[in-house]
C-alpha positions as CSV (number, residue, x, y, z in Angstrom):
1,M,20.8,171.5,174.6
2,Y,22.2,169.8,171.6
3,S,19.5,168.9,169.0
4,H,19.6,168.0,165.3
5,R,16.3,169.8,165.0
6,N,17.7,173.1,166.3
7,P,20.9,173.8,164.3
8,T,20.5,177.6,164.8
9,K,21.2,177.1,168.5
10,H,24.7,175.7,167.8
11,F,27.9,177.7,168.0
12,D,30.9,177.4,165.7
13,I,33.4,178.1,168.5
14,I,32.9,177.6,172.3
15,D,35.7,178.6,174.7
16,L,35.7,177.3,178.2
17,D,38.1,179.2,180.4
18,P,36.9,179.1,184.0
19,Y,38.8,179.4,187.3
20,G,40.0,175.9,188.0
21,S,38.3,173.0,186.3
22,A,36.2,173.2,183.1
23,A,34.6,169.8,184.0
24,P,31.2,171.3,185.1
25,F,30.7,173.0,181.8
26,V,31.9,170.3,179.3
27,D,28.6,168.4,179.0
28,A,26.7,171.5,177.9
29,A,29.5,172.6,175.6
30,V,29.9,169.4,173.6
31,Q,26.1,169.5,172.9
32,S,26.1,173.2,171.9
33,V,29.0,173.3,169.5
34,S,28.1,172.9,165.8
35,N,29.1,169.9,163.7
36,G,32.7,170.4,162.8
37,G,32.9,173.3,165.3
38,L,35.8,174.2,167.6
39,L,35.8,173.6,171.3
40,C,38.6,175.3,173.3
41,V,39.1,174.1,176.9
42,T,41.3,175.5,179.7
43,C,41.9,173.9,183.1
44,T,44.1,175.5,185.7
45,D,43.7,172.9,188.5
46,L,47.0,171.1,187.9
47,G,47.3,170.5,191.6
48,V,44.5,167.9,191.0
49,L,45.4,166.9,187.4
50,A,49.2,166.6,187.7
51,S,49.9,165.3,191.2
52,S,49.1,162.3,193.4
53,Q,47.7,164.4,196.3
54,Y,44.0,164.4,195.3
55,P,43.3,161.2,193.3
56,E,39.7,161.1,194.5
57,A,39.1,164.7,193.3
58,C,40.7,164.0,189.9
59,Y,38.6,160.9,189.4
60,T,35.4,162.8,190.3
61,K,36.1,165.6,187.9
62,Y,37.9,163.8,185.0
63,G,37.2,160.1,185.4
64,G,40.9,159.2,185.8
65,V,43.6,158.9,188.5
66,P,46.9,160.8,188.1
67,L,50.5,159.8,189.0
68,K,53.3,162.0,190.3
69,A,55.8,161.4,187.5
70,A,57.9,163.4,185.0
71,F,55.2,163.1,182.4
72,C,52.4,164.3,184.8
73,H,51.6,167.4,182.6
74,E,51.1,165.4,179.5
75,A,49.0,162.9,181.5
76,A,46.9,165.9,182.6
77,L,46.3,166.8,178.9
78,R,45.3,163.2,178.1
79,M,42.9,163.0,181.1
80,V,41.1,166.2,180.1
81,I,40.8,164.9,176.5
82,H,39.5,161.6,177.8
83,M,36.8,163.6,179.7
84,L,35.9,165.5,176.5
85,M,35.8,162.3,174.5
86,T,33.5,160.4,176.9
87,S,31.2,163.4,177.3
88,A,30.8,163.9,173.6
89,A,30.2,160.2,173.0
90,R,27.0,160.2,175.0
91,Y,25.5,162.3,172.2
92,K,27.1,160.3,169.3
93,R,29.7,163.0,168.8
94,A,33.4,162.5,168.4
95,I,36.3,164.8,169.1
96,Q,39.4,165.3,167.1
97,P,42.3,167.0,169.0
98,L,43.9,169.8,166.9
99,V,46.5,171.1,169.4
100,S,47.0,170.3,173.1
101,C,49.3,172.6,175.1
102,S,50.7,172.4,178.6
103,I,51.5,176.0,179.5
104,D,52.8,177.3,182.8
105,F,50.2,176.4,185.4
106,Y,47.3,175.3,183.0
107,V,46.4,173.1,180.1
108,R,44.9,174.5,176.9
109,I,43.2,172.2,174.5
110,F,41.6,172.7,171.1
111,V,39.4,170.0,169.6
112,R,37.0,169.7,166.7
113,V,33.6,168.2,167.5
114,V,31.9,166.1,164.8
115,D,28.7,164.1,164.6
116,S,29.9,160.5,163.9
117,A,28.6,157.3,165.4
118,S,31.3,155.4,163.6
119,L,34.3,157.4,165.0
120,I,33.2,157.0,168.6
121,K,33.7,153.2,168.2
122,F,37.4,153.9,168.3
123,N,37.2,155.5,171.7
124,A,38.1,152.4,173.6
125,S,41.2,151.7,171.5
126,N,42.3,155.3,172.1
127,T,41.9,155.0,175.9
128,S,44.6,153.4,178.0
129,V,45.7,152.9,181.6
130,V,49.3,153.4,182.5
131,F,51.4,151.0,184.6
132,R,54.5,152.8,186.1
133,C,57.2,151.3,188.2
134,S,57.7,153.2,191.5
135,G,61.4,152.3,191.5
136,C,62.9,152.8,188.0
137,G,60.1,154.8,186.5
138,I,59.5,152.6,183.4
139,Y,55.9,152.8,182.2
140,T,53.7,150.6,180.0
141,L,50.3,151.5,178.4
142,S,47.4,149.1,178.0
143,S,44.5,150.2,175.8
144,M,40.9,149.5,176.9
145,G,40.0,148.0,173.5
146,R,41.5,146.8,170.3
147,V,40.6,147.1,166.6
148,T,41.4,144.4,164.0
149,K,40.8,144.4,160.2
150,N,38.5,141.6,159.1
151,S,37.6,141.5,155.3
152,N,38.3,145.3,155.0
153,Q,36.0,145.9,158.0
154,N,36.9,147.0,161.5
155,K,36.3,144.4,164.2
156,F,36.2,145.8,167.8
157,G,37.0,143.7,170.8
158,P,38.5,143.7,174.3
159,T,42.3,144.0,174.8
160,Q,44.4,141.4,176.5
161,G,46.1,142.1,179.7
162,P,47.5,143.1,182.0
163,P,50.8,143.7,180.2
164,V,52.9,143.8,183.4
165,N,53.2,141.8,186.6
166,S,52.5,143.1,190.1
167,T,56.2,144.0,190.4
168,C,58.6,145.5,187.8
169,N,60.4,143.0,185.6
170,F,63.6,145.1,185.7
171,C,64.0,146.3,189.3
172,H,61.3,144.3,191.2
173,S,59.7,147.4,192.6
174,T,55.9,148.0,193.0
175,I,53.8,148.9,190.0
176,H,51.4,151.8,190.3
177,M,48.5,152.4,187.9
178,A,47.1,155.7,186.4
179,G,44.2,156.6,184.1
180,P,42.3,155.8,182.2
181,M,43.4,158.5,179.8
182,Y,43.4,159.4,176.1
183,S,46.3,157.7,174.3
184,G,45.8,158.9,170.7
185,S,47.5,161.8,169.0
186,L,47.5,165.1,170.9
187,H,47.9,167.2,167.8
188,N,46.8,167.5,164.2
189,K,50.0,168.2,162.2
190,E,48.3,170.1,159.4
191,F,46.5,172.4,161.9
192,V,49.8,173.0,163.9
193,S,51.6,173.8,160.6
194,A,48.9,176.3,159.7
195,M,49.1,177.9,163.1
196,L,52.9,178.1,163.0
197,K,52.9,179.7,159.5
198,F,50.3,182.3,160.7
199,V,52.4,183.3,163.7
200,Q,55.6,183.5,161.6
201,D,53.8,185.7,159.0
202,N,52.3,188.0,161.7
203,T,55.0,188.4,164.3
204,T,54.0,192.0,165.0
205,K,50.5,191.1,166.0
206,F,51.5,189.1,169.1
207,Q,53.7,190.3,172.0
208,T,54.6,186.6,172.7
209,S,55.2,185.6,169.1
210,K,58.7,184.2,169.8
211,R,57.3,182.0,172.5
212,M,54.4,180.9,170.3
213,E,56.7,180.1,167.5
214,G,59.0,178.1,169.7
215,M,56.2,176.1,171.4
216,L,54.4,175.3,168.1
217,T,57.7,174.2,166.5
218,V,58.4,171.8,169.3
219,I,54.8,170.5,169.1
220,S,55.2,170.0,165.3
221,E,58.2,167.9,166.0
222,E,56.6,165.7,168.6
223,I,56.1,162.0,167.8
224,E,52.8,160.4,168.6
225,A,54.2,158.1,171.3
226,P,52.3,158.8,174.6
227,L,54.2,160.2,177.6
228,F,58.0,160.6,178.0
229,Y,61.1,160.1,180.2
230,L,63.7,162.5,181.6
231,P,67.3,161.4,180.9
232,C,68.3,162.6,184.4
233,D,65.8,160.2,186.0
234,L,67.1,157.3,183.9
235,S,70.7,158.2,184.9
236,S,69.8,158.6,188.5
237,T,68.4,155.1,188.7
238,V,71.7,153.5,187.6
239,R,73.7,156.3,189.3
240,T,75.7,157.4,186.3
241,S,76.3,160.7,184.6
242,T,73.5,162.0,182.4
243,P,74.1,161.8,178.7
244,D,73.2,164.9,176.7
245,Y,70.0,164.8,174.7
246,L,71.7,164.5,171.3
247,T,73.7,161.5,172.4
248,L,70.8,159.7,174.0
249,A,68.4,160.5,171.2
250,S,71.0,159.3,168.6
251,A,71.3,156.0,170.4
252,F,67.5,155.3,170.0
253,I,67.4,156.5,166.4
254,N,70.3,154.3,165.5
255,L,68.4,151.4,167.0
256,G,65.5,152.2,164.6
257,Y,63.2,154.0,167.1
258,K,61.6,157.4,166.9
259,V,62.6,160.2,169.3
260,S,61.5,163.7,170.0
261,S,61.2,166.2,172.8
262,S,57.9,167.1,174.5
263,H,56.7,170.7,174.7
264,C,55.5,169.9,178.3
265,T,58.9,169.7,180.0
266,A,62.4,170.9,179.1
267,G,64.9,168.1,178.6
268,S,62.2,165.5,178.0
269,L,62.7,162.4,175.8
270,K,59.7,161.0,174.0
271,T,60.2,157.7,172.3
272,D,58.4,154.6,171.0
273,A,61.3,152.4,172.2
274,P,60.1,149.6,174.6
275,P,61.4,149.5,178.2
276,E,63.9,146.7,177.3
277,A,65.6,149.0,174.7
278,I,65.7,151.9,177.1
279,W,67.6,150.0,179.8
280,D,69.8,148.4,177.2
281,V,70.9,151.9,176.1
282,M,71.5,152.9,179.7
283,R,73.5,149.6,180.4
284,H,75.8,150.4,177.4
285,W,76.2,154.0,178.7
286,V,77.2,152.7,182.1
287,K,79.8,150.4,180.4
288,N,81.3,153.4,178.7
289,N,81.0,155.4,182.0
290,P,81.6,152.9,184.8
291,V,79.9,153.3,188.2
292,K,80.8,151.8,191.6
293,I,78.3,149.1,192.4
294,E,79.5,149.0,196.0
295,N,78.1,152.5,196.4
296,F,74.6,151.4,195.6
297,P,72.4,151.1,198.8
298,E,70.8,147.7,199.4
299,G,67.6,147.3,197.4
300,A,68.4,150.1,195.0
301,P,66.4,149.8,191.7
302,G,69.6,150.1,189.6
303,L,71.2,146.9,191.0
304,P,69.1,144.3,189.2
305,I,69.0,146.5,186.1
306,L,72.8,146.6,185.8
307,A,73.1,142.9,186.8
308,A,71.4,141.9,183.5
309,E,73.4,142.0,180.3
310,P,72.1,144.1,177.4
311,S,70.4,142.1,174.6
312,R,71.4,144.5,171.7
313,E,74.3,146.6,170.6
314,V,74.0,150.3,171.0
315,D,75.6,153.0,168.8
316,F,75.9,156.5,170.4
317,T,77.2,158.1,167.2
318,C,75.5,161.4,166.7
319,N,72.6,161.0,164.2
320,P,71.5,164.1,162.2
321,L,67.9,163.3,162.8
322,A,68.4,163.9,166.6
323,N,69.2,167.6,166.0
324,T,65.8,169.0,165.2
325,P,65.1,172.4,163.6
326,S,63.9,173.9,166.9
327,R,67.3,173.0,168.4
328,R,69.4,174.2,165.4
329,I,67.9,177.6,165.1
330,K,67.7,178.1,168.9
331,L,64.1,179.0,169.3
332,V,62.6,180.0,172.6
333,R,61.2,176.6,173.3
334,Y,60.8,176.6,177.1
335,Q,60.3,180.1,178.6
336,M,61.4,180.7,182.2
337,N,58.6,181.9,184.5
338,P,59.0,185.3,186.3
339,E,60.1,185.2,189.9
340,K,57.2,187.3,191.2
341,N,53.5,187.7,190.5
342,W,53.3,184.5,188.6
343,G,50.6,181.8,188.7
344,P,46.9,181.7,189.4
345,K,45.6,184.2,191.9
346,A,43.5,183.2,194.9
347,R,39.9,182.3,194.2
348,H,37.4,185.2,194.8
349,R,35.4,184.7,198.0
350,R,32.1,186.4,198.3
351,Q,31.6,188.3,201.5
352,D,28.8,187.1,203.7
353,E,26.4,189.9,204.7
354,N,26.4,188.7,208.3
355,S,30.1,188.2,208.6
356,K,32.3,190.8,210.2
357,P,34.7,192.7,207.8
358,S,38.4,192.0,208.2
359,K,40.9,194.6,209.5
360,K,42.1,195.1,205.9
361,Q,38.6,195.8,204.7
362,K,38.0,198.3,207.4
363,E,41.1,200.2,206.4
364,V,40.0,200.2,202.8
365,H,36.5,201.6,203.6
366,S,37.9,204.2,206.0
């Protein structure tokens, strides 16, 4: 149990790496780690965290509901962090994410745990629900609380909402909701830079140093905007050819927005551009690469989107900022999984003393 009177019972580092979910062990862990200590958490139940098949199980374990979307693995990271944040807050402890990774079939998160009643006041403003259109895939986040400055003091209050209607403003499809989930920064840039330097200086110590260097480099380049899009999904909605990453990223940068990739998914586009700007960019792309409207099926999400005129000019000229270092030096950013013997193994099942042994077990014992 966590107690200020028994500091000798605290641990500087606690690593939770169970089979499946770490949720049953989190409450004890956030109490047992020392002030300023490191808590490492691994969850391998992405079938619950990153799909829409078991929303009731996800809410029971993590206090949030997922969505089946391109950004589902980043949403999984954010729901696990939300669980850590709410568990620690019960004991007047705050968490500070250092690096959060979506790797293969699991998520791996490193957070610092500190005693701070003042920091946990920001938990509500760092927690959001996500509204996503089931037709065109546009999403909007709405925080659970807001913080305003009043005479150099923070004033906390409820947020205004909802930010969307019951149907999408662009394609008139149904809106689905996910969360709540953590919507703050996933990584500490200084911590990631220190990790990256250590890996680069000690390449012979790790068999996967190239992969570690690539992933950490992409993470160091990520902007803090929550979630992301896939250009192929945006193009599919308006039934046009998919622009390459540099062209699409340059368009947003030329409009004054930030852009990066996400380490969670290859080909991802993370940006702070609002939905209006995203569809304006795609409308201009369609003007340069015409599509046949008569080929759209009735009720297609792309029809009302293309029927509206763009409200801003878009420049697709290649911007040097779009070509990040990880792309220029061709790091191993997204490693392909092996074809065989990959993924989590089956959960171990204890043999009941009264049950009959299987045919395979008889062969082994014989």
